[in-house]
C-alpha positions in Angstrom: -34.8 -69.6 68.6 -34.1 -65.9 67.9 -31.6 -63.2 68.4 -32.7 -59.6 68.1 -30.3 -56.7 67.9 -29.9 -53.0 67.4 -26.9 -52.0 65.3 -25.9 -48.6 63.9 -22.6 -49.6 62.2 -22.6 -53.4 62.2 -21.0 -54.3 65.6 -24.0 -55.8 67.2 -25.1 -57.5 64.0 -21.6 -59.1 63.9 -22.1 -60.4 67.4 -25.5 -61.8 66.5 -24.1 -63.4 63.3 -21.2 -65.0 65.2 -23.5 -66.5 67.7 -26.1 -67.7 65.2 -23.5 -69.6 63.2 -22.9 -71.8 66.3 -26.5 -71.9 67.7 -28.5 -71.8 64.4 -30.6 -69.1 65.8 -32.3 -66.7 63.4 -31.3 -63.0 63.8 -33.5 -60.0 63.3 -32.8 -56.3 63.5 -34.9 -54.2 65.9 -35.0 -51.5 63.2 -36.7 -53.9 60.7 -39.0 -55.2 63.4 -40.2 -51.7 64.2 -40.7 -51.0 60.5 -42.8 -54.1 60.3 -44.7 -53.1 63.5 -43.7 -56.4 64.9 -43.5 -56.3 68.7 -44.7 -59.8 69.6 -42.2 -62.6 70.3 -43.6 -66.1 70.7 -41.2 -68.6 72.3 -41.9 -72.3 72.2 -40.8 -74.5 75.1 -37.0 -74.5 75.7 -36.5 -71.8 73.1 -33.7 -69.2 73.5 -34.0 -65.4 73.0 -31.0 -63.2 72.7 -31.1 -59.4 72.9 -28.0 -57.6 71.7 -27.6 -53.8 72.2 -24.9 -51.2 72.3 -24.2 -49.1 75.4 -25.0 -45.4 75.1 -24.0 -43.2 77.9 -24.0 -46.1 80.4 -27.5 -47.1 79.3 -29.5 -48.1 76.2 -30.1 -46.2 73.0 -33.5 -44.5 73.0 -34.5 -46.7 70.1 -33.9 -49.8 72.2 -35.8 -48.4 75.1 -38.8 -47.6 72.9 -38.8 -51.1 71.4 -38.4 -52.9 74.7 -41.2 -50.8 76.3 -43.6 -52.0 73.6 -42.8 -55.7 73.2 -44.8 -58.7 74.3 -43.0 -61.9 74.9 -45.1 -65.1 75.1 -42.9 -67.6 76.9 -43.8 -71.2 77.3 -41.5 -72.5 80.0 -37.8 -73.3 80.4 -36.9 -70.5 78.0 -33.4 -69.1 78.2 -33.2 -65.3 77.7 -30.0 -63.4 77.7 -28.7 -59.9 76.9 -25.4 -58.8 75.5 -24.0 -55.2 75.8 -21.4 -54.1 73.4 -19.3 -51.2 74.8 -16.1 -49.2 74.5 -15.4 -48.2 78.1 -18.3 -49.2 80.3 -21.5 -51.2 80.1 -23.0 -48.9 82.7 -26.3 -50.2 83.9 -27.4 -51.3 80.4 -28.3 -54.9 81.3 -30.0 -53.7 84.4 -32.3 -51.6 82.3 -33.1 -54.6 80.0 -33.8 -56.7 83.1 -36.2 -54.1 84.3 -38.1 -53.8 81.0 -38.5 -57.6 81.0 -39.6 -57.7 84.6 -42.4 -55.3 83.7 -43.8 -58.0 81.4 -43.1 -60.8 83.9 -40.1 -62.2 81.9 -36.9 -63.3 83.6 -33.5 -62.3 82.1 -31.4 -65.4 82.7 -28.0 -64.0 81.9 -26.1 -60.8 81.0 -22.9 -60.6 78.9 -20.7 -57.9 77.4 -18.3 -57.5 74.5 -15.8 -54.8 74.2 -15.7 -53.3 70.7 -14.7 -50.2 68.8 -16.7 -47.3 70.4 -18.4 -45.4 67.6 -19.2 -42.4 69.7 -16.5 -40.4 67.8 -17.3 -37.1 69.5 -15.2 -38.6 72.2 -13.3 -41.6 70.7 -10.7 -41.5 68.0 -11.1 -44.3 65.3 -9.0 -42.6 62.7 -6.6 -45.5 62.3 -6.7 -49.2 62.3 -4.3 -49.3 65.2 -6.7 -47.2 67.3 -9.6 -49.4 66.3 -7.6 -52.6 67.2 -7.0 -51.4 70.7 -10.7 -51.6 71.3 -11.1 -54.9 69.7 -8.3 -56.9 71.4 -10.6 -59.1 73.4 -13.7 -59.1 71.1 -13.4 -62.5 69.5 -12.4 -64.3 72.8 -15.3 -62.7 74.6 -17.8 -63.7 71.9 -16.4 -67.3 72.0 -16.9 -67.4 75.8 -20.5 -66.1 75.5 -21.3 -68.8 72.9 -20.2 -71.5 75.4 -22.3 -69.9 78.1 -25.3 -69.7 75.8 -25.0 -73.3 74.7 -24.8 -74.4 78.4 -27.7 -72.1 79.3 -25.7 -70.6 82.2 -27.4 -68.2 84.4 -25.8 -65.1 85.9 -24.4 -61.7 85.3 -21.1 -62.0 83.3 -21.0 -58.4 82.0 -18.0 -56.3 82.8 -17.1 -52.7 83.7 -20.6 -51.9 85.1 -21.9 -48.8 86.8 -24.7 -48.6 89.3 -28.1 -47.3 88.4 -27.8 -43.9 90.0 -24.7 -43.0 88.0 -26.2 -44.4 84.9 -29.4 -42.4 85.4 -27.3 -39.3 85.6 -25.4 -40.2 82.4 -28.8 -40.6 80.7 -29.5 -36.9 81.3 -26.3 -36.1 79.4 -27.4 -38.5 76.6 -30.7 -36.6 76.3 -28.8 -33.4 75.8 -26.3 -34.9 73.3 -29.2 -36.3 71.2 -30.2 -32.8 70.0 -29.9 -32.8 66.3 -28.6 -29.2 66.4 -25.2 -30.8 67.2 -25.2 -32.2 63.7 -24.2 -30.3 60.5 -23.3 -31.0 56.9 -20.1 -29.9 55.1 -20.0 -28.6 51.6 -18.6 -31.9 50.4 -22.1 -33.4 50.6 -23.2 -34.7 47.2 -26.9 -35.2 48.1 -26.7 -38.9 47.6 -29.5 -39.6 50.1 -27.8 -42.5 51.8 -28.2 -40.9 55.2 -31.9 -40.4 54.7 -32.3 -44.0 53.6 -30.4 -45.4 56.6 -31.7 -43.3 59.5 -33.5 -45.7 61.8 -36.1 -43.1 62.8 -36.4 -41.2 59.5 -35.1 -38.0 61.2 -33.2 -36.9 58.0 -34.8 -35.5 54.9 -33.2 -34.5 51.6 -34.7 -31.3 50.2 -33.3 -30.0 46.9 -30.2 -32.1 47.5 -29.7 -30.5 51.0 -29.9 -32.5 54.2 -32.0 -31.4 57.1 -32.9 -33.0 60.4 -36.6 -32.8 61.0 -36.7 -33.8 64.7 -35.2 -31.9 67.7 -33.7 -35.1 69.0 -32.7 -38.4 67.4 -31.2 -41.7 68.6 -27.7 -40.1 67.9 -26.5 -43.5 66.8 -24.2 -41.6 64.3 -25.1 -44.1 61.5 -25.4 -41.1 59.2 -22.0 -39.9 60.1 -20.2 -43.2 59.7 -21.9 -44.3 56.5 -21.6 -41.0 54.6 -19.4 -41.7 51.5 -17.9 -38.2 51.7 -17.7 -38.0 55.5 -19.8 -34.8 55.2 -21.9 -35.2 58.4 -20.2 -34.0 61.5 -21.0 -33.6 65.2 -20.1 -30.1 66.4 -16.4 -29.7 65.8 -15.5 -32.9 67.6 -15.6 -35.7 64.9 -13.8 -34.5 61.8 -10.4 -35.8 62.9 -11.7 -39.0 64.6 -12.6 -40.9 61.4 -15.5 -43.2 60.4 -16.2 -46.8 61.3 -18.3 -49.7 60.2 -17.7 -53.3 61.2 -15.6 -54.7 58.4 -17.3 -58.2 58.6 -20.8 -56.8 57.9 -21.7 -55.9 54.4 -25.4 -55.0 55.0 -26.0 -53.1 58.2 -29.6 -54.3 58.7 
């Protein structure tokens, strides 16, 4: 039994960890799976597979899309496969996109769930105080508890909340593509050249040359992991993030 997840700042790893403590499922990061060139999932009879992803612009992170478009799932009957979307305001059509990726490889998605958590897209959302973070997280634990019960019962159905239809979500994805341009990112003079951003970028889009950061791709996932993990808060998105704070899930020590 397995749970796979994509997590930039620990939220989705936290969901995976909470569930695994009750179900004894192993958890694996998509980032590590990609690094290992591991796109094959073998499920024995009656085994469960969980897929946990954040919602980006009412859809999926580009990293998740690429991973799901390359996986092979060998199912052996009576498998229970579910998806969980973490979100701040809307899950959009995120579970619908996952369902379609699985349909392309003749795999059925049995259930969809959602968990409201602190939205780490700080170009829009202010996480500069614990009070503001707590407003996002008011229902997080109860929602995870409810999902665990559904998973243990192998309940089928769409239990995700605050959804949008596919047409609106497809439009939002156009804006996501624009916001993924690394030209939006810049580094303040407070940067110490520690290299943590280079080490933690899931697609190796950041390079440190002569202790100066540069982005080597025109577009990245824009997960903002570099911004949130920077010890000096030196990485910024345009002029929209400096006053909105940094965030990483307080329950997770190691992001991957």
